[in-house]
N, C-alpha and C positions, 0 to 999 in steps of 0.2 A: 403182096403186102397191102394191108388196108391203109386208107388215108385218114388224117383227122386234121382239124382246124389248127393250124400252127405256122406263124408267121415267120419270115425270115429273120435272123438275129445275129448281129454283130455290132460293135461299136467301135469305130474309127478303123476297121479293117474290112477289106471286101471278103465277102462270103465265097464268091467262086464257086458256087454250086452247093454249098452248105445250107441245107435247109432248116427250118425251125426244129424239126424233130432231132437233128443231129447236134443241135446247139450244145447240149449239156456235155456231150462226150467228145466234141471235136476239139482238134488242137487249138481252134481259134477262140476257146473259152477266155483266154487272157485278154482283157480288155484294155483300152488305151488310157492312161492317165487316171483323173480320178473316177472315172467310169469303172476301171478295174477294181477299185476298192469297193464301189457299189455292188458290183455283181457278187462280192464275197461278203456282203452284209454291211459295207459301209456307207458313205454318202453318195447319192446320186450324182451324176455328172454335172448337173446345173447347181449343186449346193456343196457346202462344206460343213463339218462337223457332225451332229447326231443324224441317225437315220430319221427321215420324217414319219411323223405318228399320223394317223388318219384324223381328220377334223372332228370337231364335236358334232354330234348327230344334229342336223337343222331341224327347227321347228316346221313341221309341215302343215300348210293351210288346209283346214278341213275340206275333204272331198277331192284332192289332188292325188292322182295316181298315173303311173305310165301305162298308157294304153297298149292294147293287143296290136299286133303289126298290120291287122286288117283294116284299121281305120284310114280315112283318106288324111292325105298329107298336103301341106302348104308347099313344101319343098323336101329335096334329098340334099344332105351336106356329104362332101367327098373332100379328100386331100390329094394333092399331086405330088408324087414322089420324085426327088431329083438328086438323091445321095448316093453317089458311086461308093462311098465308103460302106453304106449299108447293103447296096444291092449287087455290087461288083458288076459282072458282065451281063447280069439278068435285067438291069435298069432299063433298057431300052424296050425290051419285051414286056416288062411290068408296066411301064408307061403306056405302051400301045394298049394293053389290057383295061387299064384303068380309063383310058379315053373311050374305048369301046363300051364299058359299062356306062359310063356318063352319057354318051350320046344315045344309048338305048333307053335309059331312064328318062332323058330329056324328051324322048317322044311321047311321054305320058304325063310327066310333071316336071316344074322347074329343078334344075340341078344348080348348086352353088359349089365350086371347086376352089377350095383354099390352096393357095401356092406360095412358095417364097417369091419374093420380088423378082429375082433373077430367072425364075421359071415360068413367070406369067406368060410371056409371048409363046414359048413352046407349048405350054398347056392349052392356050387358045387355039393355036394352030392345030393341035392333035384332037382337041374335044369339039371345035366348031362353034358356030356362033349361037347355036342352041343352048349352050352351057355357059353360065356366068362364071368366069374366072376372077377371083380376087386376091391381091398381093398383100392385103393388110392383116392377114392371119397366118404368120409362118408356121411352117410343119417340118418336123423330122421325116415323116414317113407317111404311107397311104392308109393306114388302120383307122379310119374316123370312126368305126363302130366302137373302138376301145377308147381313143382318145377324146372323141367328142362329148357334148353333154347328152343326157338323157332327158328328153322333154316329157312333160307331164301335163295333163288337163284336168278340168275340174267338172266337165259336163255341162258348164254354163257359161262357156266362153273364156274361161281363164286358161293361161297358158305359162308355165314357168320351166326352169332347167335345173337339173341337179349334175354335179360333175363327181365322177367317181375317183378323184385323186389319182389320176394315171401316173404311175411311176416306172413305166418302161417294162411291164410284166416283172415287177420284182427288181427293179434296176438291172435288168439283163440287156437292155439296148438304151442308147442314147435317147434322151427324151426332154431335153431342156425347153425345146419348142413346143412338143407335143403336151407338155404338162400344163401349158397355158391355153391350149385350144379351146376346151370345153367352155371356160369362162368368156373368151373372146368371140366364140359363135354365139353364145347366149347374148352378149352385149350387141352384136350385129343384129341379131333377130329382135333385139329390143324387149327381152323378157327378163324377169327377176332370176337371179342365180344363186344357189347355195352348194355347198361342198357336202357330199355324204359323210357319214360317220365311220367310213371303211375305206380301204384301198381295193380297187377292182377295175373291170373292164365291161363294156356293154356287151362283148360277145360271151362273157361268162355267165350272164343271167338272162333267163327266158322268162316272161310274164304273160299270163293270160288276160291281163286288163282287169281282172275280177277278183284280186287278192291272192292270186296263187303265183308263185315263182319256182323255178327250179334251177340248180347249179351244182356244180361238183365241187366237193371238199378239196381235192387236190389242186385246184386253181385258188380258191379264196382262202383257204386256211395256210396257204404258203406264208412262212414266217417272214419272207423278204417283201410281202405286201402288207401284211397285218401283225407283224411281231408276235407277241404271245397272246393276242387277243383269241379268246374262245369262240367255238362254233355259236354258242349262244349269244355272244355280244356281237359277232359279226351278222348272224341272222337277224337280230334285233334291229341293228343299223340298216340291213338291207330293207326290211319291211318298212322302216320309217322313210327311206329314200324313195322307195317305189310305191309306197301307198299300198301295201300288201298285208296280208294277215297269216300267210302260210308258206313255207318253203319245202319242197321236195329236193332232198339232197341224194346226189349219187357219190359213190367213191371216187370215180374219175381214174386217171391214169397219172402217176407220180414220176417226175425226174425224167420224162421223154421228151418234152417239147417246152417252149418257152412260156406257152400260156398255162401250163399245168391242165391242160385238156378242156378247153372251152365247150361248153354245152351246145353252142348253136351250129355246131357242124354235125351234130347228131340228133338231137331232139328239139322239137319245135312245137309250142301251142298252137292250136288252131282257134276253136271257139266253142262254147257250150259244152265244157267239160271233155274236149278232145284233143288229141296230140298226135304227131307223127314223129317215128324214130326211123333212121335209116338202118336198113338191115344188111348184114353181111352175107357173103355166100356161105353155105354150109360148110365148106372146106376151109374156110379162113378160121384160123386159131390164133392169131396175133392179139396182142394186148388191145388194140384199138377195136378189133372184131369182138372180143369178149366184153369189152365197155359197152358197145352197142347193145349186145344181148342183155347185159345187166341193166342198162337204163330202160329198155322195153320192159324187162320184167317188173322193174320197180314202178314204172308208171301204169302198168296193167294192173297192179294191185293197190294203186293209191286212189284217193279221192280228191276233188278240188276244195276250195276253201269254204264251199257251203255244204261239203259232204257227200257230193254226187260222185259216183265211181266214174273214173276216167275211161273213155274209149279211146284206144290207141290203135292206129293204123301205121303200116310200114311202107318205106320207099326203098325199093332194092337198090343197093349200091352197086357200081361197076365191077367187072371182072378185071382185076388189075394186070392180067395177062393179055388184054385185048385193047386197053386203052392206048392213045397216042404216046403219051410220055413213059419214058423208061426211068425216070427219077425216082429213086427208091423212097423218097419223102413226099412223093407227090400227095396232094390233098384232093381226093375224088369224092367230094360231098355233094350230093343233090339237095341234101337238106339245109345247106347254106344258101338257101335261095333268098331273093329280096322282093317283097311285095312293094309295088308302087301303085299309084292310081290307075286302075284298069288293067294291069299286067303282073305277071310273075317273071322275075329275072333270074335265071339259074345258069349253071355250067352244064356243058356236055363234053364228053372225055374221049369220044372215039370208039367205045364199046357200042356200036349201033344198036343192039338189041336193047341194052340197059338204058342208054339215051332215049330210046323211043318209049320205054315202059316208064321211065321216070317223067317224061312229057305227059304221058296218059294218067299217071297218077296225080300229078300236079293239076292237070286239067279237070280231073274228077274232084279234088279236094277244092278247088277254087274255081267253080264254074262261072262263065261270063268274063273271065280275065284271059287276056292273051298270054301266051307262054313263049317266051324269049329264051331260047337255048344259045349261050355264048361259047365260043372256043376262048377260054382264059388260061390256057396251060401255063404260060409263064408265071401268072399270079399263083395257080395251083402248085407249081414246083417251088414257089417261095413260101408257100405255107398258108394259104387262105382262098377265099372265094368271095363271092358277090356280097353277101351279108357283111362279111368282115370289112368291107371298105365303104360301106353306105351307112348314113345315119339319118332317119326319118325326122322331120318336123311336123307333127300332126296338127290337122286343122283344129283350132280351139273348140 
């Protein structure tokens, strides 16, 4: 079975092994209290009354855009999970993986870890002195890519941030704290903040930093995120928020995971009209493998915002019969790597041949960067990878 980007999902009840992929069909679909109504289209756990609507599209200062991942960073933002209601028995393992990622990134650039006040001491102990742990930005979970702000630069020393109105992947997980993280991180960083004109998550959108975005319809056209808004309306709001002019859309995978098939576990932009897509094994025919093939085909026949044909390479995915994890919902994404200053941080899964091939591919794509491959199987079993839990703050 192929894996894809899908976070653990539960509100108020331990998952005890239910990963994000099984969320929509699991007995645990019934949520606690107001959150239960939210998952069925009512108010989110942190609100009452009407379903929240996307904020009006912000006015974007001329020249501001979300840069490509390859730019240098001032720091990386992360979040410390401490909810047994969300993670159940997996919590300790996931905390260990988050700490490992933080320590590894901190070898190359500063890391700020947001934690609940009660979790600060444990987070500091696990992450070590190289990681700055703060207790002033409370969190529900560890997925900073989705809850955190998207930083923008103007190429002239300017920096601001946009929030994507995080609502727990369509009110499918408690998010009263995480809904406020983007604005609080921007305030901590001391940069102007605006709310985007749509609801989404950072993992749902990839940018080349030069006018081009890519995303899946299955994620952003979800009615629990954006109501009855049309693709054209959502796309216009995305282009405004990201400072882009074109969006490549993939159909995605509907009804199989909490994110609605985030693009960042399959396809990534590189630079100069290039992209990379994770490839399944020829024998893999599940919906996630077919989604990878479709994304590759679409990108291979697309152009960038300036009309240049895209050059698309592949990164071979692992053989799920050879990886360490036996969890059927395991996310085995090499494409969910994170770029920090001077390094590529990615996962390895125990398929030694595929792990080595992925290292070689990433080294070829990013010459001069160290390749750090980490065993983060607990996080993978919970539905995500390195990119999912990191949010870069670029140098202005």
